C-alpha positions in Angstrom: -5.0 23.9 12.3 -6.0 24.0 8.8 -6.4 20.9 6.6 -3.3 21.9 4.6 -1.1 22.1 7.8 -2.3 18.6 8.8 -1.6 17.3 5.4 2.0 18.7 5.5 2.6 17.1 8.9 1.3 13.8 7.8 3.5 13.9 4.7 6.5 14.8 6.8 5.7 11.9 9.1 5.4 9.3 6.3 8.3 10.6 4.1 10.9 11.6 6.7 10.3 10.4 10.3 9.2 6.8 9.7 12.1 6.0 7.4 14.5 7.7 9.9 13.2 5.5 12.8 13.2 2.3 10.7 16.7 3.1 9.4 18.1 3.8 12.8 16.6 0.6 14.2 18.1 -1.5 11.3 21.5 0.1 11.9 21.5 -0.6 15.6 20.7 -4.2 15.0 23.8 -4.4 12.7 26.1 -2.7 15.2 26.2 0.6 13.2 25.5 4.2 14.3 21.7 4.5 14.5 21.8 8.4 14.6 23.8 8.6 11.4 21.9 6.0 9.6 18.6 7.3 10.8 19.4 10.7 9.5 20.6 9.4 6.2 17.4 7.3 5.8 15.2 10.3 6.8 16.8 12.5 4.1 17.3 9.8 1.5 14.8 6.9 2.0 16.7 4.8 -0.5 19.2 4.2 2.3 16.7 1.9 3.9 17.6 -0.6 1.3 21.3 0.0 2.0 20.9 -0.5 5.7 18.7 -3.6 5.2 21.3 -5.4 3.0 24.4 -4.2 4.9 26.3 -6.9 6.8 26.9 -6.2 10.5 30.3 -4.8 11.5 30.3 -6.6 14.9 28.3 -9.2 16.8 25.1 -7.8 18.3 23.4 -9.9 21.0 19.9 -10.6 19.8 20.7 -9.5 16.3 23.6 -11.2 14.4 26.6 -13.3 15.2 29.4 -15.0 13.2 29.2 -18.7 12.5 32.3 -20.4 13.9 32.4 -22.9 11.0 32.2 -20.7 7.9 32.6 -17.2 9.4 29.4 -15.9 7.7 26.9 -13.6 9.5 23.8 -15.4 10.7 20.8 -14.3 12.8 21.3 -14.7 16.5 18.2 -17.0 17.0 19.1 -19.4 14.2 20.0 -22.9 15.6 22.2 -23.8 12.7 24.1 -21.9 10.0 22.2 -21.6 6.7 25.5 -21.6 4.8 27.4 -24.5 6.2 24.8 -26.2 8.4 27.0 -26.0 11.6 25.0 -26.2 14.8 25.3 -23.1 16.9 25.7 -22.8 20.6 22.6 -21.9 22.5 21.9 -18.2 23.2 22.2 -18.8 27.0 25.7 -20.3 26.8 26.9 -17.5 24.4 25.8 -14.7 26.6 27.3 -16.1 29.7 
């Protein structure tokens, strides 16, 4: 392989593949289609910002859940809601 071929492969890796993987992972944590969002992020890396700031569409164990007090999305591991301060049920009791 020539140096030019290696450079093209590295550019493709950085510009297309890594944003696609990160975008797909962000989408799966928010209950969205990881294949669709990964493809969109690979083609248009600006979609990484969109997928980062998107609210989840459903509860994802280990990702996000809805606060029972104010109905805002919070991270699964947070012990209390950052919006209303309501204490959250422990992860063990929610998954059972």
